[in-house]
C-alpha positions as CSV (number, residue, x, y, z in Angstrom):
1,M,146.9,134.7,139.8
2,I,145.4,137.8,138.3
3,G,147.9,140.4,137.2
4,Q,150.8,138.0,137.4
5,D,153.0,137.4,134.4
6,T,152.3,133.9,132.9
7,N,156.0,133.1,132.4
8,E,156.6,134.0,136.1
9,T,153.8,131.8,137.2
10,S,155.1,128.9,135.1
11,S,158.6,129.4,136.4
12,K,157.5,129.5,140.0
13,F,155.4,126.4,139.6
14,L,158.3,124.5,138.0
15,N,160.6,125.5,140.8
16,W,157.9,124.5,143.4
17,K,157.6,121.1,141.8
18,K,161.1,120.1,143.0
19,T,161.5,122.2,146.2
20,I,161.5,120.8,149.8
21,G,161.6,123.0,152.8
22,R,164.2,122.4,155.4
23,V,164.6,123.7,159.0
24,A,167.6,125.9,159.3
25,F,168.8,123.8,162.3
26,M,170.8,120.6,162.4
27,N,167.9,118.5,163.7
28,C,167.1,117.5,160.1
29,D,170.7,117.0,159.0
30,P,170.2,113.2,158.6
31,L,167.5,113.9,156.0
32,F,169.0,116.7,154.1
33,L,172.8,116.7,154.1
34,K,173.2,114.1,151.4
35,L,169.9,114.6,149.7
36,S,170.0,114.2,145.9
37,N,170.6,117.4,144.0
38,Q,167.5,116.7,142.0
39,W,165.8,118.6,144.8
40,D,166.0,122.3,145.6
41,V,166.1,122.8,149.4
42,L,164.6,125.9,150.9
43,P,166.2,126.5,154.4
44,A,164.4,128.7,156.9
45,P,163.6,128.9,160.7
46,P,160.8,126.5,161.6
47,S,157.9,129.0,161.8
48,W,159.1,130.7,158.5
49,L,158.7,127.4,156.7
50,T,155.0,127.4,157.6
51,G,154.6,130.6,155.6
52,H,156.6,129.2,152.7
53,L,154.4,126.1,152.7
54,L,151.2,128.0,152.9
55,R,152.4,130.1,149.9
56,S,153.2,127.0,147.9
57,D,156.9,127.7,147.8
58,C,157.7,124.0,148.5
59,I,156.0,120.6,148.3
60,L,156.8,119.3,151.7
61,A,158.4,120.9,154.8
62,P,159.1,120.3,158.5
63,I,157.0,122.9,160.4
64,P,156.3,123.4,164.1
65,A,153.5,121.0,165.4
66,A,151.8,124.1,166.8
67,D,151.7,125.7,163.4
68,Y,150.1,122.6,162.0
69,A,147.4,122.9,164.7
70,R,146.6,126.4,163.6
71,N,146.6,125.6,159.9
72,S,145.2,122.0,159.7
73,D,142.4,123.1,157.5
74,E,145.0,123.9,154.8
75,L,147.7,121.4,155.7
76,V,148.0,117.6,156.0
77,L,150.8,115.4,157.4
78,V,152.9,112.6,155.9
79,P,153.7,109.6,158.1
80,D,157.0,108.4,159.5
81,L,158.8,111.8,159.5
82,G,159.0,114.3,162.3
83,I,161.3,116.1,164.7
84,C,160.9,114.0,167.8
85,S,162.3,113.1,171.2
86,K,161.7,110.5,173.8
87,G,162.8,112.6,176.7
88,E,165.8,114.9,177.0
89,V,166.1,116.9,173.8
90,G,169.2,119.1,174.5
91,S,168.1,121.8,172.0
92,V,164.9,123.2,173.5
93,L,166.0,124.7,176.8
94,L,164.9,127.3,179.3
95,F,167.8,129.3,180.8
96,G,167.8,131.5,183.8
97,N,169.4,132.3,187.2
98,G,166.7,130.6,189.2
99,S,163.9,128.0,188.9
100,I,161.0,128.6,186.6
101,S,158.8,129.2,189.6
102,E,160.9,132.3,190.4
103,M,160.6,133.8,186.9
104,K,158.4,136.8,186.6
105,T,159.3,137.4,182.9
106,I,160.4,134.9,180.2
107,A,161.8,135.9,176.8
108,L,160.5,133.8,174.0
109,P,162.2,133.2,170.6
110,S,160.4,134.4,167.5
111,D,161.3,131.4,165.4
112,S,159.5,128.4,166.8
113,S,155.9,128.1,167.9
114,S,155.9,124.6,169.3
115,S,158.6,125.3,171.9
116,V,156.6,128.4,173.0
117,A,153.3,126.4,173.3
118,L,155.1,123.7,175.2
119,L,156.7,126.1,177.7
120,K,153.3,127.8,178.3
121,Y,151.8,124.4,178.9
122,I,154.5,123.4,181.4
123,A,154.1,126.7,183.2
124,K,150.4,126.2,183.4
125,Q,150.7,122.7,184.8
126,Q,152.8,124.2,187.6
127,G,150.2,127.0,188.3
128,L,152.6,129.7,187.0
129,E,151.7,132.8,185.0
130,P,154.9,134.6,184.0
131,N,154.9,137.5,181.6
132,Y,156.1,136.4,178.2
133,I,158.1,138.7,175.9
134,V,159.0,137.8,172.3
135,M,162.5,138.7,171.4
136,G,165.2,137.8,168.9
137,P,167.0,134.6,170.0
138,D,170.0,136.1,171.7
139,I,170.5,134.6,175.1
140,D,172.5,137.5,176.5
141,A,170.0,140.1,175.5
142,M,167.1,137.9,176.6
143,L,168.5,137.4,180.1
144,D,169.4,141.1,180.3
145,N,165.8,141.9,180.0
146,C,164.0,138.9,181.5
147,D,164.4,136.4,184.3
148,G,164.3,133.4,181.8
149,A,165.1,132.8,178.2
150,L,163.7,130.0,176.0
151,I,166.4,129.0,173.4
152,I,165.9,126.4,170.7
153,G,167.9,124.6,168.0
154,D,171.6,125.1,167.3
155,R,171.6,128.2,169.5
156,A,170.5,126.2,172.5
157,L,173.3,123.7,171.9
158,D,175.8,126.6,171.7
159,A,174.3,128.3,174.8
160,S,174.4,125.1,176.8
161,K,178.2,125.0,176.2
162,L,178.6,128.6,177.3
163,Y,176.2,128.7,180.2
164,P,175.7,125.1,181.5
165,E,174.9,126.5,185.0
166,K,172.0,128.5,183.7
167,I,170.0,125.6,182.2
168,V,166.8,125.4,184.2
169,L,164.6,123.1,182.1
170,D,165.0,120.7,179.1
171,L,161.4,121.0,177.8
172,G,161.4,117.6,176.1
173,L,162.3,115.9,179.4
174,E,159.8,118.0,181.3
175,W,157.0,117.1,178.8
176,R,157.9,113.4,179.3
177,E,157.8,113.7,183.0
178,I,154.4,115.4,183.0
179,T,152.6,113.3,180.4
180,G,154.6,110.1,180.2
181,K,154.6,110.6,176.4
182,P,157.4,111.4,173.9
183,M,157.4,114.9,172.3
184,V,157.0,115.8,168.7
185,F,158.3,119.3,168.0
186,G,158.0,119.3,164.3
187,V,155.9,117.5,161.7
188,F,156.3,117.1,157.9
189,A,153.4,118.8,156.2
190,A,152.1,119.6,152.7
191,R,149.2,121.7,151.4
192,R,146.0,119.8,150.9
193,D,145.8,120.9,147.3
194,T,149.3,119.6,146.4
195,P,149.2,116.6,144.0
196,V,149.8,113.4,146.1
197,A,152.2,112.1,143.5
198,D,154.5,115.1,144.1
199,I,154.3,114.8,147.9
200,K,155.2,111.1,147.6
201,K,158.3,111.8,145.5
202,A,159.6,114.2,148.2
203,Y,158.6,111.9,151.0
204,N,160.3,108.9,149.4
205,S,163.5,110.8,148.9
206,L,163.6,111.9,152.6
207,I,162.7,108.4,153.8
208,E,165.5,106.9,151.8
209,Q,168.0,109.3,153.5
210,L,166.5,108.5,157.0
211,E,166.8,104.7,156.4
212,M,170.4,105.1,155.4
213,F,171.2,107.1,158.5
214,E,169.4,104.6,160.7
215,N,170.9,101.5,159.2
216,S,174.4,102.4,158.0
217,V,177.2,103.2,160.5
218,V,179.2,104.7,157.6
219,R,176.4,107.1,156.7
220,R,175.7,108.0,160.3
221,N,179.4,108.8,160.9
222,E,179.5,110.8,157.6
223,I,176.5,113.0,158.7
224,I,178.0,113.5,162.1
225,Q,181.3,114.6,160.6
226,I,179.7,117.1,158.3
227,S,177.5,118.4,161.1
228,A,180.5,118.8,163.4
229,E,182.4,120.7,160.8
230,K,179.4,123.0,160.2
231,S,178.5,123.6,163.8
232,G,181.8,123.4,165.7
233,L,180.2,120.9,168.1
234,T,182.2,117.7,168.9
235,R,181.4,114.4,167.2
236,E,180.6,113.0,170.6
237,R,178.1,115.7,171.4
238,L,176.4,115.2,168.0
239,N,176.3,111.5,168.3
240,K,174.4,112.0,171.5
241,Y,172.2,114.7,170.0
242,F,171.1,112.5,167.1
243,G,169.9,110.1,169.8
244,E,168.0,112.8,171.7
245,V,166.4,114.3,168.6
246,F,165.5,112.1,165.7
247,N,163.3,112.1,162.6
248,R,161.4,108.8,162.9
249,L,157.8,109.3,163.8
250,D,156.3,106.1,165.3
251,Q,153.0,105.3,166.9
252,Q,154.2,106.3,170.4
253,H,155.2,109.7,169.0
254,I,151.9,110.0,167.2
255,D,150.1,109.5,170.6
256,G,152.4,112.2,172.1
257,L,151.7,114.5,169.1
258,N,148.0,114.1,169.5
259,L,148.2,114.9,173.2
260,F,150.3,118.0,172.5
261,L,147.9,119.2,169.8
262,T,144.8,118.8,172.0
263,E,146.2,119.8,175.4
264,A,148.8,122.5,174.5
265,C,147.5,123.8,171.2
266,G,143.8,123.6,171.8
267,K,143.1,121.5,168.7
268,T,139.9,119.5,168.9
269,E,140.9,116.8,166.4
270,F,143.9,114.5,166.2
271,A,146.6,114.8,163.5
272,E,145.5,113.8,160.0
273,F,147.9,111.9,157.8
274,L,147.7,111.8,154.0
275,W,148.2,108.0,154.0
């Protein structure tokens, strides 16, 4: 880069060579909580990771599927990994005091584009045109100013404990009921100009963690215990949550992803995988 110190450039490149992005929510805990310390992990909200990835701050990162749709000319996906659900997701929720059909205004979070695109798709399918207002993800402030509030991630799990009576829609379940397809909220992406060997090293480390979580009761219980201590949620709730949201991207989910990309995000081509 012109005007940038050579030593700084070299230092950043060396750091990038071993950095993986991580969503700052627990939905990727099975992949990251016991990841080898050979990797530097860059935690950030989902949409922020898109910017980090585009700036080459990390080799591989889970980003919103909607962000991939907007940046697919620069990004490519790796197989097998995602942030997925088969129906009820528990952490992408619309809250309010009435049904979605009664909502004139809906507050949207600023930290995830896939959930926003999904909510707008669902509203459109029902012939609804509420006004959308982007706000910080604080449910009390959102509902003070709007009829509905879209909350995602750990905050949605917390809010569902505090306000169970205000849950209007689980967006993963609603997508399944509308389309008959599972939902992919996040995809694992890399820049197209990243060396494939570097991407595969990061991918292989994450796949190893996923396979241990899937196949070892001891590892699953260990991850659930760490997540419970970190979040304050019960082990029972987290055991259920890691069945609602999971990181294995199979062909059914790829079909759901392609439907989401084309129908909700306006992408004209299906997802492209590096191998």
